[in-house]
Every structure is written in structure tokens, then in C-alpha cells.
C-alpha positions as CSV (number, residue, x, y, z in Angstrom):
1,M,-36.8,-9.5,-0.9
2,D,-34.6,-6.7,-2.2
3,Y,-30.9,-6.6,-2.7
4,E,-30.1,-5.1,0.6
5,E,-32.0,-7.3,2.7
6,A,-30.8,-10.4,0.7
7,F,-27.2,-9.3,1.2
8,E,-27.7,-8.8,5.0
9,T,-29.4,-12.2,5.4
10,V,-26.7,-14.0,3.5
11,L,-24.0,-12.1,5.7
12,T,-25.5,-14.1,8.6
13,F,-24.3,-17.4,7.4
14,P,-21.1,-18.7,9.2
15,G,-18.1,-17.9,7.2
16,V,-19.7,-15.7,4.7
17,G,-18.4,-12.2,4.0
18,P,-19.4,-9.3,1.7
19,K,-17.6,-10.6,-1.3
20,V,-19.1,-14.2,-1.0
21,A,-22.5,-12.8,-0.3
22,D,-22.3,-10.6,-3.3
23,C,-21.2,-13.6,-5.5
24,I,-23.9,-15.8,-3.9
25,L,-26.5,-13.1,-5.0
26,L,-25.1,-12.3,-8.4
27,Y,-24.3,-15.8,-9.6
28,G,-27.0,-17.7,-7.6
29,Y,-29.8,-15.2,-7.3
30,G,-29.5,-12.9,-10.3
31,F,-28.9,-9.6,-8.2
32,K,-27.1,-8.0,-11.1
33,E,-26.5,-4.8,-8.6
34,A,-24.4,-6.9,-6.6
35,F,-20.6,-5.8,-6.8
36,P,-18.3,-8.6,-5.5
37,T,-15.2,-6.8,-4.3
38,D,-11.7,-8.5,-3.5
39,I,-8.3,-7.1,-3.6
40,W,-8.1,-7.5,-7.5
41,I,-11.4,-5.3,-8.0
42,K,-10.1,-3.0,-5.3
43,R,-6.7,-2.4,-7.3
44,I,-8.6,-2.1,-10.6
45,I,-11.1,0.3,-9.5
46,S,-8.5,2.5,-7.5
47,Y,-6.3,2.5,-10.6
48,L,-9.0,3.3,-13.1
49,Y,-11.2,5.6,-11.0
50,F,-9.2,7.1,-8.0
51,D,-5.7,7.9,-9.3
52,N,-4.5,4.7,-7.7
53,K,-5.2,5.9,-4.2
54,D,-5.7,3.5,-1.3
55,I,-9.5,3.0,-1.1
56,S,-11.0,0.4,1.2
57,V,-12.7,-2.6,0.0
58,S,-16.0,-1.6,1.4
59,K,-15.7,1.8,-0.2
60,I,-14.8,0.2,-3.6
61,R,-18.2,-2.0,-3.2
62,E,-20.3,1.1,-2.5
63,F,-18.6,3.1,-5.3
64,G,-19.5,0.0,-7.7
65,I,-23.0,-0.2,-6.5
66,E,-23.7,3.5,-6.6
67,H,-21.8,4.2,-10.0
68,F,-22.7,1.1,-12.0
69,G,-26.2,0.6,-10.7
70,E,-28.5,-2.2,-11.7
71,Y,-25.8,-3.8,-13.7
72,A,-22.7,-3.4,-11.3
73,G,-22.3,-7.1,-11.3
74,Y,-21.8,-7.4,-14.8
75,V,-19.6,-4.3,-15.0
76,Q,-17.3,-5.9,-12.2
77,L,-17.0,-9.0,-14.5
78,Y,-16.0,-7.1,-17.6
79,L,-13.5,-4.8,-15.5
80,F,-11.8,-7.9,-14.2
81,H,-11.7,-9.6,-17.8
82,Y,-10.3,-6.0,-19.1
83,A,-7.7,-6.1,-16.5
84,R,-6.4,-9.6,-17.2
85,K,-6.4,-9.3,-21.0
86,S,-5.0,-6.0,-21.1
87,G,-2.0,-6.8,-18.9
88,L,-3.3,-4.4,-16.2
89,M,-3.1,-7.2,-13.8
90,N,0.5,-7.2,-14.2
91,K,0.9,-3.5,-13.6
92,L,-1.5,-3.7,-10.3
93,K,0.8,-6.5,-8.5
């Protein structure tokens, strides 16, 4: 099954939303194009790519998948790591 079909399938499980579905697919099943998006990734992407505008989590997820392509999941990890180590997280609170 491809990523989109797997994503929709995992969303049918009770209590699983888009972020958890993407985490399951990225970490459990190796779908590198998955882009787990929570409030922190939303803030980081909004700051770095959208002039700190308030963009919805679903739009941030779409952007990550489209912009970073087949390695979006790895990029998400590196962005989060960068934000923590650089002090950007403190600026985004």
C-alpha cells in the first residue's frame, strides 16, 4: 500500500489523529515521506518558511510533504533538533 492509503487506514483506528498516524508510518513502517506535525513543528515551519504567520497544522503538514518530498520525515526530525539546539524553541514559545 502506498503512503496515502496507509495514512488513511491508520486514521481509522480509535484515538489516532494525523500526527500519530504519521509517527506510526515514519517510525514503524519506514514511510520517509510522512511529516508528523504538532504545535512545535507548526511554530518552527511558520517561523522559518512563512514569516511567522499563523498557518494551520494541516497546511504545515501538506507543505512539509510537498516541499521536502520523499525525505520529509527526516527533515522534520532535523528541524526539531535544530530548533532545540539553536535556542529557536525558546523564541517560539
